[in-house]
C-alpha positions, 0 to 999 in steps of 0.5 A: 450750305457752306457759307463761303460759297454763297458768298459771291461777288455777283454783279448787281443786276439793278445796275444794268436797268434804264431807270424808270421815270418816277413821275410823267414827264413833259416833253422834250423834244429839243434835247432829244434831238440833241442827243440824236445829233450826238450819235455822229460822235464816238462821245456823247457827254451829259455834264451838269450839277446834281438835279438836273434830270441828266439820267431822267433825260437819257433814259427817256431818250432811249426809251424813246427810240425805235426797236431797229435802233441801236441795241443799249447796254446802261450801267448805272455806277457807283464807288465800288466800281473803281476797281478796273475788273469791275468796272469792266465787268459791269460794261462788258455783262451789260453788253452780254445781256443784249447779245448773250454769249457774245462777250462771255470769252472777254468776261473769262479773260477779264476775271483772270488775274493780271491780264492786260487791260489795253489788250483785252480791249483793243481784241473787243474793238477788233471784234466789234469792227468785223460786226457791224451792229449798231450799238449804245453804252450809257455809263450813268453817274460817271462822276464817282469813278476817281481811278486814273487807271480807269479814265486811261483806259476809257479814254483809250476806248473811246478814241478807238470806237468803231462807226457803229458804237457810240457812249454816253457818259452822265456825270457831276463833273467832267471826267478828267480826259483831255477833252479838248484833244477829243474836241478838236477831233470831233469826238465828242458832242456836249449837253451841258447846265445850260441845255438842261435848264427848264426854259419858262415854257417847260416850268410851265408844263411841268407845274401843270402836267406833273404837279397839276399845279397852275400858276399865273404867268408872274407866278411862273416866272417868279419859279423859273427865276428862283430855281433857275431852270434847275429840275429838282429845284423846281420838283422841290417847289412844286411839292411845297406849293402843294396846297398853299393858297397864297403861293406868292408868300412862299416864293419870296423868301426863297433864296436863288441859290440851290443849296439853300433851296434844298435845304429850306424845301427838304424840311418843307417836304418831309414836315408835309409827310405822315409821322410814320412816314417821316420815320420810314424815309428818316430810317431808310435813307441810310440804304443805297438802294431799297427794296421790301424786305431791305427796309423792313429788316432795317424798320423792324416792321411790315408794310415797307411795300406798300409805303414804297409804292406811295412815294412813288406815287407822291413823287416824293424822290424815289426813282424805281430801278426796275420794271416791276417796282422791286428795287428803288433809291431815293434821289441823291441829293434828297438822299443826303438831307434825309441822312443828315436830318437823321443824324441830327435827330436820332442818338448814334446807338440808333443809326448804328442798330439800323446799319447792323440789321442792314448788314444782316439783311445784306449778309443772309442775302450773300452780298457781302461788299453791303454787309461789310459797308453797313457793318463798319457803318455800324462800328461793330468791329468784330462783325466787320472783321468776320466779314472782311475774313470771309471777303478776301477769301471769296471776292474776286481780288486782283494780284494788288488786293481789291481797293474796296478791302483795303479801304475796309482794312483801313477804316477797322481799329488798328488794334481789332486788325492786330487780334486776327492773324488772317486779316494781318497777313493780308493786310501785309500781302497786299502792301507787300503786292504794292511794294509798300514793304515797310507798312507790310513789315508793320502787319506781318509783326502783327500777324505773328504777334497775334499767332503767338497769343493765346486765349482772347484779347480786349477790343473797344465797343462803340458805346465805351464798352470792352468785349473780347475776340479770339486771338488765333483759333488755329489749328497746329497744322495751320499755325505752321502754314500760316508761319511759313507764309509769314516768314516767306514774305519776310524773306523776299522783303529782306532780299529786296533790301540786299540783306542777304544773310537775313534773307537766307535765314528767314527762308531756312525757317519757313521751309520748316513749315513749307509742304510740297502743296504750298506752291506759293510759298515754296516760289516766294522762297526761292524768289528770297533766295534769288535775291539774296543770292543777287544781292552777294553778285551770285548771278548763276545761282539766282538765275537758277532760282528764277527757273525754279520760281517760274516752273512753280508758277506754271504748275500753279497755273499762275501764268502771269507770276510764272512770266515774270520770273523768266523775265528776272532769271533772262535778266541774270542771264543778261548780267551773266553775259548770255545776250541770246540766252537771255533773249531767247528767254525773254520770247518764251516769257512772251509766248507762255503769256500770250493768253486766250483771245490773244490778250497777253499778261501784263507781266509781258510788259516786263519782257518787252521793257527788259529786252530793251536793253539787249537791243540797245546793246546792240545797237538797235535804238530805235527799237530799244526805245520802242520796247522799252516805252511800251514794256513799262506801259503794259506792265504797269497796268499789274500793280504786283509788277511795281516790285519789278519795274526798276530794271525797265526804267534802268533799260529806258535810261540806258537808251536815252542816253546812248541816243543822247536823249540826256533831258529825257534820260534825267527825268526817267531816272527821277521817276524811276527814283520815286519807285516804291521799291526804291524809295528808302532803300539805298541798296536799290538805288545803288544797284540800278541808278548810281552808275546811270546818274554818274554817267548822265552828269558826265554826258551833260556837262555836270562833272562837278557834280559827280565829284561833289556826289563821290565826295557825299558817298565817303561821308554816309553809310553805304550799302553793305550788300557787295552787287550794290557796293560794286555799282557805286565803286564802278560809278566811283571810277568813272569819276576817277576818270573824269579827274584823271586819277587813273591809278585809282580808278585801276585800284578800285577796278581791280577789286570790281573784276576780281569778284565779277569775274570769279562770279563769272558776271561777264557783262559787268567784267567787259564793262570793266575790262573797258574802263579798265583800258580807258585807265591805262590810256589817261596813264599812257600805259598803251600796252596795257590799254589794249590788252584789257580792251583785247580781254573786254572784245574776247568776251563781247565777241560772241554775244554782239557787244556793240553800245558798251563801246560806243557810249565810251566815246571818242577815247574807245574809237581811239583805242579801238582802231589801235587795237584792230590795226593790232589785230589786222596782223594776224588776220580779218577783223570783222566784229571789231570793224562792225563795231567802230563802223557802228561809232560814226552812226551813234547820236552821243558819239556825234553830238555828245562828245566824251566832255572834258573835266578840268579839276582843280589843283587838288581834290582836297581843296574841294568842299567836303559837302558844302553846295553838293548836289543831291542825288535826287534834288528838292524841288522848289516846294521841298526847298520851301518846305525845308526851310520852315522846318528849320525853323521849328514850323509843324506840319499845320504851321507849314500848311497854314502858312504855304496854303496847302492841306496838312497832308501834302505837307506830310508828303513833302517832308517824307520825301525831304526825309528820303532825299537827304537820307535823314530818319527825323526832321532834325537830321534832315535839317542838320544834314541840309545845312552840311549840304549848303542848303540852308544857312549854316546858322539856325 
């Protein structure tokens, strides 16, 4: 049987079992009553530290309910469930086990790439509204979930639950929900530590009925006081008291702090076991779950089933996971203590051997995730690398790559990954899809190096010796296909940085390796060519490539990517001034991405976000804001859309600007500048943000900031890509108009108009013509002003442009009125009438009049860079870090002084370098001093 076929990303059946109690239980009717009361709310939160019997309580409560009670879907979570697809697959499968056939369509939809999780959950909730069967979902160990997207989706899910459905969360810590809001809406019932503590009466009952220990009332009080009602502490005490003739001495030695009780009594419990049981407990503690054959593989001897049953009967913290007593786990705290003791007793080589045996067992049973985890623990790097390579082929991986696989790759030594072309390329692809282009390029270099080297390469083993592994092992055909993928990724990255010549050259090289069957690579190359054409301002060529990309992805049944590329094509049509054609293309993208069960692909969010800019242009501002916010929320659910989000954020900034919501516009712009694609990418910053930032400063009455930005622009290297350079020119024109430097503005506009007209980018021609009209108006050249405005109107009228006129404020309204008076001599002017009528209802026009700016006597008297504000200003914390950098402090020294971690300091330093456009600390400090952010002298 082909090994890749038997490695399936299967869900663990044991995670759906309601845990069976490992010992007899005492009656806790008061807690059952609390849980019953909680059913009147959508959510019951059972939150307490480890060892408080949370899972045992809820399991006993569930099992005590009559047959006609709600069906129970139980999921025991672990760290691997932080993948949204995996998490919700478990939840839906738990429900499917209760009602076979009902949830299969949702599971199918979920496992398809890039589906919108919010819309899928909405469809699920709608299904429940139509069917009134009572249901109960229990999520055990929710504290292991750390992924913010999961918290957000579950919160939204809980808030919209129909009355007959209830969720119970069992967690060691409070989940990062807005609990205050849930409490305010009476949507949560909480069972907490104080409720779970054993009362003195329950303590006495537990000792007598469960552990057969009989103490006098004073001793019971001592136990209750020392354990503070902590059920696990009580069980540990009880086990230690067994066989003690005088328990008073033991009780008097115990600390009241729970962790010290655990440390002391674990040793007591372990030492009371026979030597062979102690060895079994210690060596099998490396396992998250235990079954006889797995334990025998790790121990290297038979008899594990009998030992497991003995441990269960002896109440030695063994928790059955199924009714057949085939699968178990140790209590988490007990397992942690055992592992700590194991590490103290054994040499590392013994630990590596145990993990290696566990890896072999899991690999033989098709459990790839667990096999990889143990291979990594064993530091058996070649074995781990082999398994990860297999995992990338057979696991259900999202478009961002599986979080587990990325974590695995980061654990492997870079030298080991670098010797395997496929792992390098997968690593690069995952980073590429997450828009971490610079790190992706590093692994592309490694992939190419591993591909071109021959023979074998040395790598370090955990015992200090050196092993060898194959560098490539690919046939010539495989090498060519591999090179095609590698070069296509490089070409796309170059395109995103505006390096059009490099993107085109790399694409040409890649074409020699790509066949007609390599659909994804051909789409990547079309993407690179589109980006190269766009960087040069050639929108016509770019839009053709975008349509090719979408067609290729539809043929490959990758609907999400097809939708994304249709959105890109539509945005390019907008750039060409074809607003109606762009709208129609967005509608086609939305229809294509509708998906089964009416669950849209997340890429549809791009269509909504991009459409917002059309609605804004047509002066439908409320709709534009709704589309932009909804679209960005939806698009951000899918990782690969990060690379295309900038255009959506730009639409939202423009919408806020048109509404006069300047604070919201500035906040959105700052958020956009922190998108992965824009960080340390001057091309994208210039193309997407330069004009909008200058407009914001001017609209907010901060004209001097715009002037200082323009001065600073002349002191740094500008993007070579024509499109980015042109956008900066338009921003500079606005600064010139602010300073009433109309001659310079007209000179700059002439260059912009010449190129934009030749390339038929009519949207930007209209913008330039309007600015030209305003420049002539400043120069009191009315005839020329009206002539430029008439040309803008001629281009704008067929597509219904409105906001481009309104956003220029009172001076534009005056010019339009003069033009209408002139044009009415020839006949009716319905379009001009509509545009002028729109001025009266404009929030920006009414509340934010076009700001006046009084320039200084002459611009040479302005300081060159002194006190020049950054496009993205430093935060207060970044300023503190900058001052310490200037003093020569290291990251660790800064961390100690600011009482933060070194990782946090590294994060701040990275942002400071980016904002100051510096390559290193020295350059950043020098740049800061020239800007007046630091004193001139060190």
